[in-house]
N, C-alpha and C positions, 0 to 999 in steps of 0.2 A: 580316719585312717583305716585302710583296708590292707590286711596282711595276708598275702597268698603265697607265702614262701614254702619251699619243700613240699610242693603238691604235684610235682612232675607234670606241670601244665605245659601244653604247647601254645602257640599263638592263637590257634582256633579255640582252644579250651578257655583261654583268658577271655576271649570275645563272648563266649557263651555265658560264663560266670557273671561278667559285668552287665550283660544285657538282662540278666535275671534280677538285677537290683531294682528296688522301687524308685520312684521319682525323687522322693525326699532323700534317700540314701545317695543317689547320684549327685544331687546338689551339694550334699555335705561332704562328698569325697574330695579331700585335699591332698592326702598322701597315699600313694599306691606302691606297695612293695611286692615286686614280682621276682625277687631274687631266688637263686637256687631252684630253678625249674628246667624245663627242656625246650625253652623258647628259641627258635631259630629266626623267626620273623613275626611281625605284627600284621594281621590282615587289615584291609581297609575297613574303616568304621569299627575298629575294635573298641574305641572309646566313644561313649554316647555324646550327644551335643552338649550336655551340661558340663562334661569334663573339659571342653574347650575353654570354658570361662573360669572354672573353679579349681582344677587340678594344679597344685603348686610343685609337688615333688614326685618324680618317677624313678623307681629303683629297679634296674634290670641286671644287676651284677650277678655273676656266676650263672650265666646262660650261654649255650653254644651258638651265639648269634653269628659270629665270624665276620660278617659284613652287613651293613645296612643296605638292604635292597630298596628299590623304589617305593614299594608299598610301606615299608617300615619308616622310611624317611618322611613320606607324606603323612603318615599317621601321627608321628611325633610332632611334625610341624603344625598340626591342627591345634596343639595345646598352647593357646595364646597367652595363658597366665603362668606357664611353667617357669619355675625359677631354678630348680636343681634337677640335673639329669645324671644318673650314675649308671655307666655301662662298663664298669671295671670287671676284670676276670671274665671277659666274653670272647676271648680268642680272636679278637678283631685284627685283621691284617692291614686294613686301611679304614679311614673314616672321613666321609665328606659331611660337613656340618649341615644339619637341616636348618631351615630359616625359623628361628625362635627369638624374636626381638626382646622378649622378657627374660631370657635365660641368664642367670648370674653365676652358676657353678656347673662346671662340666668335669666329670671324673672319668678319665680314660686309662687309669692305671692298670698294670698287670695284664696287658694285652700283647699283641705281636706287631705293633705299629713300627714301621721302619722310617716314617717321616712324620712331620707335624701335620695334624689334620688340615684338610683343605677347606677353603671357603669359610674361614673363621669370621670373615666380615659379615656373614649372615647372623652372627651373634653379637650385635653391636653393644649390648650391655653386659657382656661377660666380665665377671669380676675375679673369678678363680678358675684356673685351668690346671688340671692335675694330669701329668703324663708320666708318672713314675713307673719304673720297671717295665719298660718297653724295649725296643731294639733300634732306637733312633741313633743314627751315626753322626749326622750333621744337621745344623740349623742355620739356614742362610737368610730366611725372610719370615717376618710375621706382619700381618696387616696392622696398620695403626689402630690403636684403641685408647680412648680417653678414660676407660673404666677399669681396665685390667690392673689389679693390685697384687695378685698372688699368682706366681708361675712356678711350677715344680717339674723339673726334668731329671730328678735324681734317679740313680740306678738304671741308666741307659748305657749306651756305648758311644757317647758323644766324644768325638775327637776334634771337631771343627765347629766354630761358631762365627758367623759373619760379623764383620766389624761394626755394622750398624744394626744388628739384629734386634737388640733390646732398646734402641733409641726411640722406637715408635710407641713406647709405653711411658708417657710422662709421669704417671702416678704409680708406677711399679714400686711397691714397698717391700716385697719379699720374693727373692729369687733363689731357688734350690738347684745347685749344679753338683752336689756331692755324689760320690761313687760313680764316676764316669771315667773316660780315658783322656781327659784334657791334660796337656802338658805346657802349653804356652799361655801364660797369664795375660799377655797382651791381647789375646783373642776376646777376653771378657771385658768388653767395653760397655760399662754400665754407668748410669748416673750416680753421683755421690749422694745417694739418698736411700734410706731404708736399710735393709739387712739382707744378707745372703749367705749361702752355705757352699764351702769349697772342698771339704775334706774328702779323702778317698779317691783322689786323682793323682796320677804320676807326674806331678808338677816338676818342671825344671827350675832350679834356683835362679831367680832373676830379680832385677830391681822392681819391675811392675808387680811381681808377686809380693815382695816385701812391702811395697806401698799399699797394696790392697789389704793385707793382713794386719799390718801395724798402723796404718794410717787411720783406721777406724771410721772412714767415710768412703763408701758405706760400711756398715758394721758387719764384720765376719763373725757370725754367731758361733761357729765351730772352730774358732782360731786356735784353740788348745790342741787340736788334732790335725792341723794342716801341715803336711811335711813336703819336702822337695829333695831332689837329688841333683848333683852336678853331672855334666856329661862324662861318660866313661867311669862312673862311680856307682857302687851299689849301696853305699851308706846313705841313710835318710837323715835329714836335718829338720828339726822343728822350727818352722818359719818364725814363730812368735818370738824366739830368743836369738834370732840372727840379727846382724847389723850390716850396713852397707859394705863394710870392709870384707865381710865373709864372701860376698859375691866377687869373683875373681878380679874384675876391673874396677870395682867400686861403682856406686850409683852416682849419677850426676847431681851436682849441687842445685838445690831448689832456687830458681830465679825469682826476681821481684815480680815479673809478669805472672808466673805461676801462683805466687801468693795472692796477687790481685784477682786472678781467676777463681781461686778458692773462696775468697771473700764474696765474689759475685755469685758463686754457687750457693753460698749460705743465704744470700738474699733471695735466690730463686726458690730455695727450700721454704722460706717464709711465704713467698708468693703462692707456692703450691698449697700450703696449709690453708690460706685464705680462699683459694679457688675451690678447694674440695668442700668448703662450707658455703659456696655460692657467693663469695665476696670477691669482686675483681680488684686487682691491685690498683687500677686507675682510680677507683673510688677511695682507696686508702690514701693515695697520694693527694687527692683533692681535699680530703679531710685534714691531712697534715698541713697542707698549704693554708687552709682556712684558719686552723688553730694558730699557726705562726702569724698570720695577718692580724688576728684578734689580739694576740699577745703584744705584737708590735704597736698596735693602735693604743692599747691601754698604757704602755710605757710612754709613748709620745704625749698622751693627754696628761699624765702625771707630771712629766717634765715641764710642759707648758703652764700647768697650774702653779707649780713651784716658782717659776720665773715671774709669773704675773703677781704672785704674792709678794715677792721681793721688790719688784718695781713700784708697786702701789703702796706709798707711805701715807697713813692717815694722820692728820694734824691732831695733837692732843687737845682735849677740852680745857677751857680756861681754869677750871678748878684744879686741874692736874698740873698747871705750870707753877713751879716754886717761885716765891717772891718774898722780899723783906720790906717791912714798913720802915721808911726812913724819916727821922725827925728833922727839925729845922737846922740843928747844928751840923748834922751830917750833910745836909744839902749845901750849907755855907762852905 
């Protein structure tokens, strides 16, 4: 771990300091903290060759970077083992993702971003994306990701979300949308899996909102503080304690087909659980079929053995046959 915080370093100063490290120290360097300095950019070859292979975490928060110029993007992209990158509180107005296949956590909170970072497909193994406290107004598209599990968009200025925005994350387990400007719950089209946060939005009271908060699939963690208002009304209502009759026209009755879909989604949840552990559902189905075949075979064999035992009658031995000795009078 190399802590270079609060040293008023510039990008060139960082390069000089790191180049002065011995070979052994460079190889041992796993975590580099450059927060709270005066870094606006990183010069080419700021990081030695050893850092490309061994550096796991880079902390650049609280630096006046403002935007990643080409040299900075190139330098960060060289870190082929990097798993966590923190560029929060850096006054960023936009951010184009560098190509880092190993990166798992990206923290871009407390910046001035007005849109979702571009080229997120360059981070194929991204697991956690933190975009809190920016100036994002709408989200219409995210590139598909098989690894993203945590997405936080809290404390932005979100008022619109595309209908299929979050459908590209099959394993998303936590979504934070609290403290935004969302009003229509129908915009939040998420899988019934995991948990998410909704409080601090000017929601309009509606059936989709009741279904999300009270349905518990997905689980609304901050359900105790989610409120809504009716049109032309200033009074807030705690959604948790509302019922369908409170919504002016009432909520539609749940159909049998919707019940079937809910059951199917539960099966999909089980399938996701196995897939995340490297077990494909097809393998599970095969195992179940083989177990059923074996059980059926055992039952059939037992039935056949019982029938064979009943049909096969063994003649008793002579000594076992009861008889009486008759005298001559009885014979006459």
